[in-house]
C-alpha positions in Angstrom: -7.8 21.1 4.6 -4.2 20.4 5.7 -4.1 18.1 8.8 -1.2 17.4 11.2 0.1 13.9 11.4 -0.9 12.0 14.5 1.9 10.7 16.8 2.6 7.0 17.3 4.6 4.2 15.9 4.3 0.8 14.1 5.9 -2.2 15.7 6.9 -4.5 12.8 8.7 -7.3 14.4 12.1 -6.0 15.6 11.5 -2.7 13.7 9.8 0.3 15.4 8.7 2.8 12.8 7.8 6.3 14.1 4.8 8.0 12.6 6.1 11.4 13.5 7.1 11.7 9.8 5.7 10.3 6.6 7.0 6.7 5.9 7.8 5.6 2.4 6.8 2.2 1.3 8.7 1.0 -1.8 6.8 -1.2 -4.3 8.4 -4.4 -5.6 6.1 -6.5 -7.8 7.5 -9.9 -8.8 4.8 -10.5 -11.4 4.8 -10.7 -15.2 1.7 -8.4 -15.6 1.6 -5.6 -13.0 0.5 -2.3 -14.8 3.9 -0.5 -14.4 6.7 -2.8 -13.3 5.3 -6.2 -14.4 8.1 -8.4 -15.7 10.9 -6.1 -14.7 11.8 -7.9 -11.5 10.4 -11.3 -12.2 14.0 -12.7 -12.1 15.1 -13.3 -8.5 18.4 -11.5 -8.9 16.8 -8.5 -10.5 14.3 -8.4 -7.7 17.0 -8.5 -5.0 18.9 -5.7 -6.7 15.8 -3.5 -7.0 15.0 -4.1 -3.3 18.5 -3.0 -2.4 18.2 0.0 -4.6 14.9 1.1 -3.0 16.3 0.8 0.5 19.4 2.8 -0.5 17.1 5.5 -1.9 15.2 5.8 1.4 12.4 3.2 1.6 11.3 2.7 5.1 9.3 -0.5 4.2 9.4 -2.8 1.2 6.0 -4.1 -0.1 6.5 -7.4 -2.0 3.6 -8.6 -4.3 3.3 -11.8 -6.3 -0.1 -11.2 -7.9 -1.1 -8.3 -10.0 -4.1 -6.3 -8.9 -4.3 -4.1 -12.0 -7.7 -3.6 -13.5 -8.8 -6.7 -15.4 -6.1 -8.9 -13.9 -6.8 -12.6 -13.2 -6.0 -14.2 -9.8 -3.0 -16.6 -9.5 -2.9 -19.8 -7.4 -1.5 -20.0 -3.9 1.3 -22.2 -5.1 2.3 -19.8 -7.9 2.1 -16.8 -5.5 4.3 -18.5 -2.9 6.8 -19.6 -5.6 7.2 -15.9 -6.6 7.5 -14.3 -3.2 8.6 -16.9 -0.6 12.3 -17.3 -1.2 12.6 -13.6 -2.1 11.1 -12.5 1.2 13.3 -14.9 3.2 16.4 -13.5 1.5 15.4 -9.8 1.8 14.4 -10.2 5.5 17.7 -11.7 6.3 19.8 -9.2 4.5 18.1 -5.8 4.5 17.5 -3.6 7.5 13.9 -2.6 6.8 10.5 -4.4 7.5 9.0 -6.4 4.7 5.3 -6.2 3.8 3.6 -9.0 2.0 1.0 -7.7 -0.5 -1.6 -10.5 -0.5 -5.2 -11.3 0.3 -4.6 -15.0 0.8 -4.3 -16.1 4.4 -2.1 -19.0 3.6 0.4 -16.8 1.7 0.4 -14.3 4.5 1.1 -17.0 7.1 3.9 -18.5 5.2 5.6 -15.2 4.4 5.3 -14.0 8.0 7.1 -17.2 9.0 9.8 -16.4 6.4 10.4 -12.9 7.8 7.7 -10.5 6.6 6.4 -8.3 9.4 3.5 -6.4 7.7 0.4 -7.7 5.7 -1.1 -5.5 3.0 -4.5 -6.8 2.1 -6.3 -5.2 -0.9 -9.6 -6.9 0.1 -9.7 -5.2 3.4 -9.4 -8.3 5.7 -12.5 -9.7 4.1 -11.3 -13.2 5.0 -11.7 -14.2 8.7 -8.7 -16.5 8.3 -6.6 -13.5 7.3 -7.7 -11.7 10.5 -6.7 -14.7 12.5 -3.2 -14.9 10.9 -2.5 -11.2 11.4 -3.7 -11.4 15.1 -1.6 -14.5 15.8 1.5 -13.0 14.4 0.8 -9.6 16.0 1.9 -7.5 13.0 0.5 -4.4 11.4 -2.0 -4.8 8.6 -3.1 -2.5 5.8 -6.9 -2.6 5.3 -7.6 -1.3 1.8 -11.0 -0.3 0.3 -11.9 -1.8 -3.1 -15.3 -1.8 -4.8 -15.6 -5.2 -6.5 -12.5 -7.1 -7.4 -9.5 -6.4 -9.8 -11.2 -8.2 -12.7 -14.3 -6.0 -12.6 -13.6 -3.1 -10.3 -13.3 -0.4 -13.0 -16.6 -1.3 -14.7 -18.6 1.9 -13.9 -18.0 2.3 -10.1 -20.7 4.4 -8.4 -20.8 6.2 -5.1 -23.2 8.7 -3.5 -20.3 10.1 -1.4 -17.1 8.3 -2.1 -15.3 9.7 1.0 -18.1 8.9 3.4 -18.6 5.4 2.0 -14.9 4.5 1.9 -14.4 5.8 5.4 -17.3 3.8 6.7 -16.1 0.7 5.1 -12.6 1.1 6.6 -14.0 1.8 10.0 -16.2 -1.3 9.9 -13.4 -3.6 8.7 -11.0 -2.1 11.3 -13.5 -2.8 14.0 -13.8 -6.4 12.8 -10.0 -6.7 12.8 -9.6 -5.3 16.3 -12.4 -7.6 17.6 -10.4 -10.5 16.1 -7.3 -9.5 18.1 -5.5 -7.4 15.5 -3.6 -4.6 17.4 -2.1 -2.5 14.6 -4.4 -1.3 11.8 -3.4 0.9 8.9 -6.2 2.1 6.5 -5.9 2.7 2.8 -8.7 4.4 0.8 -7.7 2.4 -2.3 -6.9 5.0 -4.9 -7.6 3.4 -8.3 -9.5 0.3 -6.9 -13.1 0.5 -8.1 -13.0 4.3 -8.5 -13.1 6.8 -11.3 -10.5 9.5 -11.7 -13.0 12.0 -10.2 -13.5 9.7 -7.2 -9.7 9.4 -6.7 -9.2 13.1 -6.9 -12.0 13.7 -4.3 -10.4 11.2 -2.0 -7.0 12.9 -2.2 -8.6 16.4 -1.8 -10.6 15.3 1.3 -8.0 12.9 2.7 -7.9 14.9 5.9 -11.4 13.6 6.8 -9.8 10.1 7.4 -7.9 11.6 10.4 -11.2 11.1 12.3 -10.3 7.4 12.3 -7.8 6.3 15.0 -5.5 4.6 12.5 -2.6 5.7 10.3 -3.5 6.3 6.7 -1.6 4.8 3.7 -2.0 6.3 0.2 -0.8 4.6 -3.0 -1.2 6.8 -6.1 2.1 6.0 -7.8 1.8 6.1 -11.6 -1.8 5.0 -11.5 -4.3 5.3 -14.4 -6.0 8.4 -13.0 -2.8 10.3 -13.6 -2.8 9.1 -17.2 -6.5 10.0 -17.6 -5.8 13.6 -16.4 -2.4 14.2 -18.1 -2.5 11.8 -21.1 0.8 10.3 -19.9 1.7 6.6 -20.2 2.7 4.8 -17.0 6.4 5.3 -17.8 5.8 9.1 -18.1 3.7 9.6 -14.9 6.4 10.4 -12.4 5.6 14.2 -12.4 1.9 13.5 -11.7 2.9 11.0 -9.1 5.1 13.5 -7.3 2.3 16.1 -7.3 -0.3 13.7 -6.0 2.0 12.2 -3.4 2.8 15.7 -2.1 -0.9 16.5 -1.8 -1.5 13.3 0.1 1.3 14.2 2.6 -0.1 17.7 3.0 -3.6 16.2 3.7 -2.4 13.7 6.3 -1.0 10.6 4.7 1.2 8.7 7.2 2.6 6.3 4.7 3.0 6.7 0.9 3.4 3.6 -1.3 5.6 4.4 -4.3 7.6 2.9 -7.2 10.1 5.8 -7.4 11.5 6.1 -3.9 14.4 8.6 -4.5 12.2 11.1 -6.3 9.2 10.7 -4.0 11.3 11.1 -0.9 12.2 14.6 -2.1 8.5 15.4 -2.7 7.6 14.0 0.8 10.3 16.1 2.5 9.2 19.3 0.8 5.5 18.6 1.6 6.3 18.0 5.2 8.4 21.2 5.4 5.5 23.2 4.0 3.0 21.5 6.3 5.1 22.2 9.4 6.1 25.8 8.4 
């Protein structure tokens, strides 16, 4: 079912982002091992140039990550993560006119990056850590609460659900309530496409995404170049842009408020077309 977007806005520091249209979050991983762009932007200058390119192409938000969350990945230390993202975030926040999101589940990393200029936290563990809830509340920034069954190392080892949509929705509602109780004022929910889910689970989440509109929070969807596209089409990550565009358009038609993508220029066209169809 196609659902209309809910009105509202996100206040990200000095940036006010309207949710009357779908926002585009550009992905920038400064890691050696992310599933698609690992190693491409590990060099600081390459990362800065890619960030500038994503903003020029139409990114409303930049999401900076210093630890891979691909299936089977190993965690990195706090020190290593901060070394990868800290100076970059400080530079980008000072020179680009878009909010910066820090993609981390570590409260210490989030706190430091918010001090350096980030204004959104993207937590793949769904604010599991009470210390992270405290950091987000203290800085009064939006937070993305994502669903994941298990952890990146083991999450794709036979994930099982009775009703994937109902279970993910209940998880997000519970974690959001915990966040609000801790003083967090701006919550974004993410069903976690590809995180502890089979391709069939992911397709069902996209097909029934409109059911998440019952929650009083904006919905973020990240399906860009993920393995489910490869399982369905047989395409390698470098060849999954057409599948990404199709899945992103469906997400917008079914109510996504924010889409997290690697290919901003191409996905912006898909978003604009999907919005035009939805509003026709």
